Structure formats: C-alpha cells, structure tokens
N, C-alpha and C positions, 0 to 999 in steps of 0.2 A: 504494499500500500504506499503510494507516495506521500511524503511528509509535506504539509502545507508550508509555504514560505513564511519566514519571519516578517511581521509587519514593517519593520524598519530596514529590511535588507532585500526585500523581494524586487525582482525586475528593475535593477538599477540603471538600465539604459535610459538615456534622457528622452523625455517626451515633451514636445513643445507645449508650454502652458499648463501641463498637468500639475506640476508641483505647486505653483502659485495658487491654482484653483483649489487644490485639495487643502492646503493650509489656510486659505481664506475661509473655507467651510468650517474648519476647526475653530477659527477665530469667531466666526458667526455663532457657533454653538456655545462657546464660552460666554458670549454676550446675550444669550437667550434668544437669538434671531434664527429660529429653526427653519422658517420658510426660506430665508436667504441661504442658509446652509444647504437646504435641499436642492436649490437651483445649482449651486456650485458643485455639489456632489454628483448630481445628474450629468453635468458637463465633464467632471473629472472621470466618471465611469465610462463616458463615451470616448474619452481620449485614451483611457487605459482599461479596457473591459476585463483584462486579466488580472488586475490588481486586487488582491484579496481584501486588504484593509479598507480600500475605498468602498467596495461592495458591502462589506459588513457594516460600515458606518452608515452608508446610504440606507440599507435595510432597517437599521436601528432608528434612523430619523423618520423613515416612512411609517414605521409602526407607531412612533410617538405622535405623528401627525394624523393618525387614523387612516392609513393606507395599507392595510395588511395584505391585500391582493398584490399590490405592487411590490411590497417587501418580499413576498414569496418568489416573484419573478426575478427580483434582484439576486436573491441568495441561492436559487436553484443551480446556477452555473458553478458556484463555489463548491456546493455539495456533490455535484456531478463529478468534479475533479478530486475533491478531498472529502469523501463521505464521513470521515470521523472528525472533522473540524468542529471543535467544541463550540466556539462562539457562533459560528455560522449555524450550527444545528440548533442551538438555543434560540437564536433569533428567528430561524425558520419555523421552529415549533410554536413559538409565541405568535408569529404571524398567522400560521395555520389556525390556531385556536381563535384568534380575534376575527378571522375570516369565517368562523362558524364551522370549521373542519376539526372538531375536537378528536375524533377517532384517529385521523392522520397525524395530528399534533402528538397524541399519546404514543403512536408508533415511532415517531421521530425521537421522542425523549427516551423511550425504552431502548431503542437501538443505540443511542448515545451512551446510556448507562451501561450497556453490555460491552460496547467497544472501547470505552474510555474509563477504565476502572477508577480513576481519580475524580471523576466528574460528579461531585456531590450536588452540583447545581442541576444536573439531569434528574437526580432522585427528587430534589425539591420541586422541580417542574412537574414531575409525575404527580406528586402529592397535591400540587395546586389544582390540577384540572381533572383528575380521575373522578368519575362519579361513584366509584366503589370504595366504600370506607375501609375494607380489609386491605386493599392495595395501597390506599393512602397511608395507612399506619405502617405498613411494611416499608413503603418508600421513605417515610420519615426516619425509621430505624436504620435503613440501609445508608441514607445520607449521613446520619450521625456516625455510623461505623467508619465510613470513608474519611470523615473529618477527624475522627479520633486517630486513625492511622496516620493521617497527614501531620497531626499535631504531636505524635509520638516521635517524630524524626528529630534529629539533632538540633535543628534551628528552624522551628515552625514559623511560618509567616503569620504576622499579626492578624491578617484578614481571615486566615483559617481559624485562629483562636476565637475571634469574634463570632464567626459563623458557627463554630462548635457550641458556644454558649447558647446561641440562638437555637441550634438543633436540639439541645437538651430541653430548652423551654418549649419548643414545638412538640416534643415527646412528653410534655407535662412532668418533667423531672427537674424541678427548680433546685432541689437540694444538691443534686449532682452538678448542675450548672454552676451553683455557687462554689462548691469544692473545686471544680475544674478551674474557674476564674481565679480563685485564690492561689491554687497551686502553680498556675502559670503567670502570676501577676507580672513578674520580671520579663517574661518573654514577650509581653505585649509591646515592650519598648516605648511605652507611653503611659504615664500614670493617669492621664485623662481618660483614655479608652479603657484601661484596666478597671478603674474605679467605676466607670459607667457600666461595664459588663457585670461587675459584682452587684451594683445597685439594682439592676434589672432582675437579676436572679433572686435577690432578697425580696424585691417587690412582688414578683410572681408567687412566691411562697407565702405571702401575707405578713412578712417580717418588716413592717413599715419603719421602724426606728432605725435599724442598720441600713435599710434601703435609703432612707433619707440622708443618713450620714455620708454614705458612699456617693450618692448623687451630688451632694454639696461639694464633696472633695473633687469630683469630676468637673463640676462647674468652675471651681477655683483653680483648677489645673490648666484651664484653657489659656492658650497663648496665641500670638499672631500666626504662628505656623499652622495652627489648626483651621484658620479661616480659609474657606474655599475660594478658588479663583473666580468662580461663578456662583454667587449666592443664590440659593433656591428659595423663592418665596411662593409656596403653594397657594393656588386660588382655584375657584370653581369656574371653569369655562361654561358660559350660559347654556349653549345648545346641548352639549353632551351631558351636562348636569341634569337638565330637564328630561332628557331621554332615559338617563339612569334612574331618576326618581320614578318615572312612569313605569319602567320595566319592573323595578322592585315592588312598587306599590301594587300593581296589578297582579304580580306573581303571588304576593302574600294574601291578597284578597281572594284569589282563586283557591287558596288552601284554608280559608276560614278565619283569617286575621283581619283586623281593622287597623290599617297603618295611620299614624298620626304624626304630624310634624312636631319636633321638639326643639328646644334651645334656639340656636341661631337660625335654623330653618324656619321655625315658627315665627321668629322675629322678622326675618326677611319677608315671609309671606304676608305678615301683618302690615309691614311698612310699604312694600312695593309690589307684592304679588309674586315674588320670585325669591329663591335662596340668595343669601348675601354673597356677592361675588368675592368678597375678601375672606370668606370662610375657607377652611381647609377640607371640610367634609360636610356631608348632609346628615342630619340627625333625625331618625325615625323611630317612633315608639310603636310597639306591637301589642294590641289587645286581642286576646283569643275570644272570638265570638262563640266558639264551641270548645268545651274543655278537652275534647279529643283531637284537637288539631295536631298535625304532624309538627315535630320540632323544626324551627326555622333552619337549623343547621342542615338537617336532611333535605330540606327544600332547596337551600342555596347550593349545596354540594352537587346536586344532580341537575341543576340548571346549566345549559351549555354556555351561557354568556356571562356568568358570575364567578368570581373567585373569592373564596372565604379565607381569612387569615389562617395560617397553618396550625396555630395552637388552639383554634376553636374546637369545641366538643359539644355534643348533645347535652342540653341542660344548662349551657352558659347563659348568663343574663345579658351579655354584651357581645355582639358579633360585628367585627370589622369586615366589610365586604367591598369589593372593587368591581366596577363595571366599566370596561374600556378606559381605564385610567382615572375614573371618578371614584372617590372614596365615600362610602356610605356607612354610618354607624347605626346598627339596629339594636334596640333596647327592648327587653321584655318589660311590660308594665304590669306590676302586681298590686292588687288592692289590699290595703290594710287600714282599718279604722277610718273609712271614708277618704283615704288619701292614696295616690298612686306613688309607688316606689320604683325607682330604676337606678341601676348603677353598673359598675365595671366588673365585679366579681362577687362571689359568695363569702369572701373573707371579711370577718368583722373588722370594721374601721376603714374599709376601702371607700373610694369615692362613690357616693350615691346621693340621689335627690329625692325629696318628699314634697309632693305638691297636692293641692286639693283636687278631689275627684272632678273630672269634667265629663260632659256628655258629647261624644263625637257625633257629628251630623253626617250628611250625605257626602260622597266623595267630590273633590274639586277636579279641575281639569287634569291634574297630575295623578289622580287616584288616591290622594291623601284625604282622610276624613276631615271635614271642616269643623272648626270649633266656633260656636256662636261668638260674636265679637266681644261680648262682656266676659265670657270664660277665657277667650284667648288673651284678653288684656290682664285678667286676673293671673293666669298662668305666667305670663311674661313678667308681671310685677313680682311674683313669687321667685322666679328664677333670677331676674336681673335687678330687682329692687324697684322702688317707686319711680325712678327716673329712667325707666326702660325706653321711653320714647326718644331720649337724647342719645345719639350715636356715641359709643365709647369704644374706640378701636383697640384698647388694651385690656378690655374686660375679658376674663376667662372664668367660665362658670364652674369649672372643676376646682377653682382656687378660691373665688370670692362670692359665689352665689349664696344668697340668703336661704335658698332651699336645700343646701347641703345638710345631711342628716346623719348623725352618729358617725361622723368621719374622724378618723385619727388625725391629730395635728401633724404627725409625721407624714401621713399620706398627702395631706394638703401641701406641706413644705416640699415633699418630693416633687410634686407637680409644679410648684413654683420654680424650683431649681431646674427641672426638666424643660419647662417652657422658656425660661430665661436663657438657658443654654442654647435652645433651638434659635431663639431670636438673635442671640449674639452671633451664632454661626451664619445667620442670614444678614448680618451686619446691621442689625436694628437695635442699637444700644439703648435708645430711649424706651422702647417697649420692654426690653429685658429688665431695666431698672424699675419700670412701672409694675411689672409683674412681681418683682421681689419685694415691693412695698406691702404686698398682702401676705407675706410669709409669717406663719405663727411660730416658726423656729428661726432664731437669729442666724444669719448667713454672713460671716465676717469677710466682706469684700476687701478689707485692708490687708488680708493675708493672701490675696490672689497671686498666682505665679506671675501674672502680667497686669499690674495695677492700672496701666494706661488704658487697657480695654474698658475700664469702668470709670476712670476719673476724667478722661478727656473725651467730650462728646463726639468729636470727629474721628477719634482713633479707630473705632471699629469699622468705619466706612472708607478707610484709605488704603486697604491692602491691595 
C-alpha cells in the first residue's frame, strides 16, 4: 500500500501561483473568512489536483460551510490513491454522514479503525453516529484502549493524554480519568491543561470542591502562549439554527414530548421571535406528555441527522445534541411541588434551576410549545431577574441566575472559572472579569502566571 505524502514535502515541483493561493487560503481561515478561503482552495486544487493537503483542507472547509456532497467529491481522489489516509477518511466519513449517508459513513470509519490501529478518532467517529448502542459502547472502549496504548509509550503526546481523559469520561469512569490525569500530570507539559483535565474528571464524578480548585488553578495558569491565533467566538447562525430547532422539536413531538424553549432561547423568542444570535447553543426543555415516552437518548441516537455527546446515557437529565454544527441542549423537566426542576446531572449540588410551573400552549412555527406571554415573562424574571428585558451580554444563568436551586458554591465557582477561561481564550477580557465578579469562591487573580492578561484591558486582545 503506497504511503501518503507528507503535507509539507509532497510534490515539491513548482506550480505557478499555487503556493501563494494555498497560503492565502490558510490566512483567510485564521481570520475566520471561510468563504474567501474556499475560493482560494478551489483555485489551489485546480492548479495542483494531486496535492493531498490542499484537498483535505478544501474538504474540511466544504463540510464547515454545509457542502458535504462537494466535500465527498473533493476527498474521493485522495482515498482512491491512499485508502488508509486517516485525515482524508475521517473527513470523508463526516461528509458522508452530513450528506445523509450514515451507512456508508460507518463503513468508512470501520474500515479506518481496522486498517489504522492507532486511529482512536475512527472509534470515536463510530461511537458518534452508530444507531446501535452495543456498537457505540464497544467503540468507546476500543478508542480508550488505543489511547491508553499511545499514552503508555515513553513520551506520550499531550493531545493523546487529553483525549484519554475524555475517553475515560465518555466511558463514565470519572475516577479512572482523575487517577490517569494525576499520574501523568508532568507529561502534559503544561500546568494549565493538566489542571483542566483533573478539574473535568473531578466535576464529572460530582466532587465539586476539588473540581473547583483545579479549575481555578487552570485559569490562573493561562499565559499569552495559550491564546489562539484565531479566537473562536461561537454564535448561532440564523438559518441553520432554525432548521435544527424545527428538526429536534418535531422529532420529540413525534415521540410524545412537549418541547419548550428555555433560558436564552426563550429570551430570544420573547424579544425578537428568534433565538439570540450571540448564544452558543439552543436550550430546549422536554415535558413527557405520556409517562411511557421513549428516553430522548434513544430517540436521538437513532436519528440519522443528530449527534449526541459521547458521554450521554439513558436517564440523563441533560443531553448535548448537535445538528449540522448547531448545538442544542435538551433538558428533562421534572415536576416537584408545583415547580419544574432541570439541571446538568443527578449529582447533589450540580447546576440546576427551579421555576414555577407553566402551562405550555400550542406549537409555534418552530415546533416549540408557546408559553402565554404572562407565563413567559414570569419564567424569564425567575431565570434572569426582574431586569430581564434589558440586554446583558455577560449574564450567565449557570452562574448568576436567581432560579439556581440547591447548587454547591463550588459548582458555581467552577463554572465562573470555566466560562472566564473560555472568554479569555476568545480574547474577551472584559467578559471574563465580569463573569468572575459572580464567583462565590475567591479567585486570586494576583497570583496568575501572567498578570498582564487580567490587569491590562488591551492585553488579551493583542496576541
């Protein structure tokens, strides 16, 4: 079997205009100008149709721009010549899935897992899209075994260590994830990443106090070298978001659930009739019209267009779902003392909200149950406070909502540090500081590894 050429050494003969066009596309991608990058990559691929890296990057951009059929055509020539090329196979399988060809996508990932023994990402991809729960669980375990083997080598790569912690968590073994992260702490070669991995493992096991301490340590260990060249500020694209909402809402209705907009989604619908564009995800609550409804996990797993987070299991209160790049958070709504409760997990002290019972009405144009205006206003006042009508771009309901109920202060502080860390990596220092103002546990910024990130307003935006 011929070995694919290295991206930086293949086909070194000069091609007029190709190099400039290719690197211009890379520059556009770093600037977030994906459409411009696509045009450059299409030109570069026409100039050098045999250049593997150009085709793989073009396929990736086409997938990101919602062109899976074109991505398949782009990547097929690479796989025809190099059937075991991991990056091309992963991109091709994803494109097949997004094009509605799940069976072919699974065949692609299974073939890759068999032909490339170190491809833990192939096993993860199988777990993401298979409709069969036994195969999904076996794939998660197989991916974990591959990663453990990679990490047992003399000098494991930090990315493999992080992926191994995630693999343990996806297998619902948070204690092993914590022991693994502690044992390999030095091998992470970065206290920021090591502390973050330990924090996540502690949080998943419901140990909120140590999780908080490690998350704060991770936040304080951030330095300029952690800042990405292209800050990512997730937002909800209007058209694909509404398509995703309709898809999920109608799916859940067909299985006996009443979907209701929650949190920022309800806020956006009440203000403008659409989800807030600056939100990172859509929040939907699920009321069971029939106590015998199938579990939402089983419904989502078997739907050909939806991907559920790898760690999700039947009976979970919270389900992170993706539909063609749009993130949706589904919450079970349970009734207690004439109030609805919903939250992240069954661990005592985890983030959860308690709001007065409401009466969902008929579905709106998206398939979500409408709340009467007075009940929608009451709900939003409970979640966001009496000033909910005034836009507040730094408000985070997991941190500062008046509706938080029986939440550990360490769980709240964990999310304060987590969200502040995300904001700083997005080079938004002002929002990071505003979030930290709500922490119930002191975070000593004066001990930060790089105080300039916090003390100079322009510092985080100049990398």
